[in-house]
Structure formats: structure tokens, C-alpha cells
N, C-alpha and C positions, 0 to 999 in steps of 0.2 A: 411505499417501497418501490424503488426503481428497478428496471431491468438491468442486466449486466452492462456496464458502461466501458467504453474504450479508455476513459479517463482513469479507470481504476488503477491501475498500476503503475497497486498499487503503488503508484503508487510508490514515486519513491516512498516506500512505507517505513523505511528505517529512519531513526531520529538522531538528534545530536548526541554523539557518544564517542568515546575514544575507540578508534578502530584498530588499535594495536593488536587485538586478538584475531583479526582476520588474516587469513593466509594471503600471500601475494596473488594466488590464482583467484581467490574470491574478491579481492580488491579490483582485479581486472574485470571480472564479471559485473561487479557493481557499476564500474565506470562505463562499461559497454551498454548496460541497461539504460543508463541515463542518456547516453548518446543516441540510442535507438528511440527512446521515448520522446526526447525533446529536440533532436536535430535531424532525424531521418524523415523523409517524406512518408506520409501515411501509407501509401501503397507499397512501401518497402518494409514496413515494420513487422508484419506477420512472419515473413520469411526469415528476417534477421532474428526475431525472437524465438522462432523454432530452433534455429541453430544454437542460440544461447541457452535454451532450455536443455538441450542435450549436454552442453558443456557444464551447466550447473548441476545436472543430475549426476554426472561423473564425479564431481567434487563431493557431493553428498554421499555417494556410494563409498568413496574413499575415506570418509570420516563419519561413519554411521551414528556415533554417539555424541556428535557435536551439533548444537542447536543452530548456529549461524548459517551453515550451508543449507540446512532444511528451510530456514526462513527465506533465504534468497531464491532457492528453487521454487518455493511457493509464490513469491512475488513475481518472478519471471513467468511462471506458468499462468498466473492470474492475468498478467499483462497480455499474454498471448490470447487468452480467452476473451479478454476485452476487445482486442483487435478483430477477432473472428466474429464475436457476437452470436446471438441466437442460441438455439437449443444445443447446437454442436459444442458450444463452449462449456456447458454444464459439467461434463465429465472432467474437464480440466480444473474447474473451480472446486469440484468435490475432492479431487486429488490434492489441490492446494490446501484445502481445509485439513485433510489428513496429515499432510506434512507439517502444518502449523501446530496441530495437536500433538504430534510427536515432539516437535521442538519445545512445546510448553512443558511436556513431561520431563525433558532433559534440563531445561533452564528457562523458566517463564520470564525472567528479567533480562534475558539476552538482548543485546542491541537496544538497551534502554526501553524494554517493553514492547518492541516491535511485533512480537507474537500477538499481543492484544490489539494493537492498532490494525494489524492485517486481518485478524479474525473479525473484529468489529466491522471493518470495511466490507468484508465479504458478506456478513450477515445482513447488512442493509442494502447492498447492491444486487444481490442474487435474488431472483424471484422466490416467493414462498411456496409452501405446499399447495398443490400436489406436484408442481413442476420442480421446485428446488428446495433448499433448506433455509431460505431467507427468513429472518425473524428480527423485527425492529427492537424488541425488548432485549434480546441477546446482544444485538449490536450496541445498544446503549451501555449495557453492562461491560462489555469488552473495551469499548472506547474510553469509558470512565476509568477502568483499570489502567489503561495505557497512560492516561493523564495523571493518575496518581503516582505512577513511576516517573514520568517525564512531563511535568506540568507546563514547562516552557518550550517544549519541542515544537518544531514547525509542522511535522507530519501529524502527530496526534491531534493538535489543534485544528489543522486543516480538515482532517477527516471528521472530527466531531462537529466542526462548523458545517460541513457538507451534510452530515446526518441531520443536524438541526434544520437546515434548509428543507430537507425532505419531509420533515415533520411540520413545516409551516411556521417554525419559530425564527422568523427572519431577523429580528433585532438581536436575539441571542446568538444567532449565527454570525452576524456582522461583528459582534464583540469578540467572538471566538476566532474569527478570521484575522481580526486586527491583532489579537494576541499572537497568532501564528507569524504575522509579519514582523513582530518584535523579537522573534527567536534569533539567537546568535548565528552568525554565518558559519558554515562548515568549510574551512579553507581547502580541505581535500575533496570537496564535492561541489565545485562551482557550477557545473552544468545542472545538477539536480536542484541546487538552491535557486538558481535563476528561473528554471522552468516552473518550480513549485510556486515561487512568488508571483509569477505571471498568472498561474491558475488561481491563486488567492485573490489577486486584484480583480480578475474576471468574475469570480464568485461574489465578491463584495458588491460589484456593480449590479449583478443579477438580484442579489438580496435587497438592495436599496430600491430597485424597481418594483419589488413586491410589497413594499411598505405603503 
């Protein structure tokens, strides 16, 4: 299990799905998250994510019984934790976990299973007991649930591949990463797709070096 990584967020964590159900405000938040993660200099990301966290929280508060805002608030909060790193980030990922669990109760299939992708990612990237709640077995269960809902999605395959890398299953990881690269493009999310594909190519190179 790894310590919390800045690469976590996750995470565009959401997958290929029709986004007609997202409000205009949430679509703007999603686009801003991608811009911060993939286009902003690292030294500027934490401050930008802090502002975006406040914005996403306001959207969640305005729609308390809707899963999608909770998922995106968790994603952004986790991204901020990843940028900050260290023990100070644990409170944020614990809050992200609670938000995702709330979203799961409302609609576990929302955003093509992104609840499970996000929870799985948290469970293998956060330290385990006594520091955090990380658990590799729980991570595998959640990531496999995500893949059952969206087997061809770029994000569930990317994070499952990354999980397999952490387990030392390098050949299986490469196969999963390659499946992620075959995922259909999301025309409304070009920045997220481009950034994620670069991450996948880098991960494949690292995995091949381990063989």
C-alpha cells in the first residue's frame, strides 16, 4: 500500500458516461478540476483546489439527496489532500470517504460506478491502520465493482492497473492499462482524457521496467 499520492485525483475518477444529468454548475466544476490537475503548475494547484472545494461543497449542500455532487466534492477534496500530502491530508480523505459512502447510499451506479472507483482508489492509496483506513482487500473489491459496472472505462481500468502495480502484478497491470487506453474518448472532457492517457503511458513504461 502506498502513502497518499498527489496523482490520486482522483483522479479524474469519473468514467465514460452520459453527463446530461449533471447541472451546469457541476459541469463547470468538473472542467475546472481537469484544468487544475493537468494544466496548472504544481505550486498553484493546492490553492486552486481549495477554492474549488468550497465551490463543490456549496453545490452538494444545495442538492443533498443527489449522488453526483457528493462524488465530485469527494474527488476534489481527495485531489487537494494529494497535493498537500502527509498526515494533514488524512482528515480530508476521511471526509472524502464519508461523502462517497453517502453517494453510494443514494445511487451506487451514479456516474457509471465512479463511487466504487473512487472508494477503491482511496483504500489502496491511503495508509492503513493505525494511521489511516487503507485496506488493499477492500480496494480490490471496490475496483472490481467499478469494472463490473463500466468494464471498458478509462478510469476504472487505470486505477485497477495502478492497484495491480502496487501488488507487484506487473504483467496484469500492463494488460489493464492497455485496456484503459482503448476506452472511447469523451468529447466533452478532452483535457481529462489527454491527461489520463499520459498517466497511463507513464505507468505502462514503469510496469515494463519491473518485468
